[in-house]
C-alpha positions in Angstrom: 0.0 0.0 0.0 1.3 3.4 -1.0 1.0 6.5 1.2 1.5 8.7 -1.9 -1.3 10.0 -4.0 0.1 10.7 -7.5 -1.8 12.3 -10.3 -3.7 9.8 -12.4 -1.9 9.3 -15.8 -4.9 10.6 -17.7 -4.7 13.9 -15.8 -0.9 14.2 -15.9 -0.7 15.6 -19.5 -2.6 18.0 -21.7 -3.9 17.2 -25.2 -0.5 17.6 -26.7 1.1 15.2 -24.2 2.8 17.9 -22.1 2.8 17.2 -18.3 1.2 19.9 -16.1 4.6 20.5 -14.4 6.2 21.5 -17.7 3.6 24.2 -18.3 6.3 26.7 -19.3 8.2 24.4 -21.8 7.1 22.8 -25.0 8.1 19.2 -24.1 6.1 16.0 -24.0 6.1 13.6 -21.1 7.8 11.0 -23.3 10.7 13.5 -24.1 10.9 14.5 -20.5 11.3 10.8 -19.5 13.9 10.3 -22.3 16.0 13.2 -21.1 15.6 12.2 -17.4 17.0 8.8 -18.3 19.8 10.2 -20.4 23.5 10.3 -19.8 23.9 14.0 -19.4 24.0 14.6 -15.7 23.6 18.3 -15.9 20.4 18.0 -18.0 19.2 15.3 -15.7 19.8 17.4 -12.6 18.1 20.4 -14.1 15.0 18.4 -15.1 14.9 16.7 -11.7 15.0 20.2 -10.0 12.3 21.4 -12.4 10.1 18.4 -11.5 10.8 19.0 -7.8 9.9 22.7 -8.1 6.8 22.4 -10.2 5.2 19.0 -9.6 3.3 17.7 -6.6 5.7 16.0 -4.3 3.8 12.7 -4.8 4.3 13.0 -8.5 8.0 13.5 -8.2 8.4 10.0 -7.0 6.7 8.7 -10.1 9.8 9.7 -12.0 12.8 9.6 -9.6 13.7 7.9 -6.4 14.9 9.4 -3.2 18.2 7.7 -3.7 18.5 9.4 -7.1 17.7 12.8 -5.6 20.3 12.3 -2.9 22.9 11.2 -5.4 22.3 14.3 -7.6 21.6 16.7 -4.7 24.7 18.9 -5.3 23.7 19.4 -8.9 19.9 19.7 -8.1 19.8 22.1 -5.2 21.0 25.3 -7.0 17.9 25.0 -9.2 15.3 24.5 -6.5 14.6 28.1 -5.6 12.0 28.5 -2.9 11.4 24.7 -2.8 14.9 24.0 -1.6 13.9 24.2 2.1 11.1 21.7 1.6 13.3 19.2 -0.2 16.1 19.6 2.3 13.6 18.7 5.0 12.4 15.7 3.0 15.9 14.4 2.7 16.5 14.9 6.5 13.3 13.1 7.7 13.0 10.3 5.1 15.7 7.7 5.8 16.4 5.2 3.2 14.5 4.6 -0.1 10.9 5.8 -0.6 10.4 5.2 -4.3 6.8 4.1 -5.0 6.1 3.5 -8.7 
């Protein structure tokens, strides 16, 4: 049983396949996932931070794990803006792995 409440897949994207958390970028969910899984760590960190800034926290864990966030934290945190305090708190209070997908 999951304690998270992610957005249902049919409500995650608009008619063009763009996820709600990429409202300011012309990128489909498929392209987002492709780049997130890519080899470029800087792009990956930027997209993880964008996800963490703009998506519901429950939705973040549909795409990345807590371990991945921790591993990329030095690259992610400069892009978090006002959400940095929230994610710093999450990393402090959630021991271990919390990925639910």
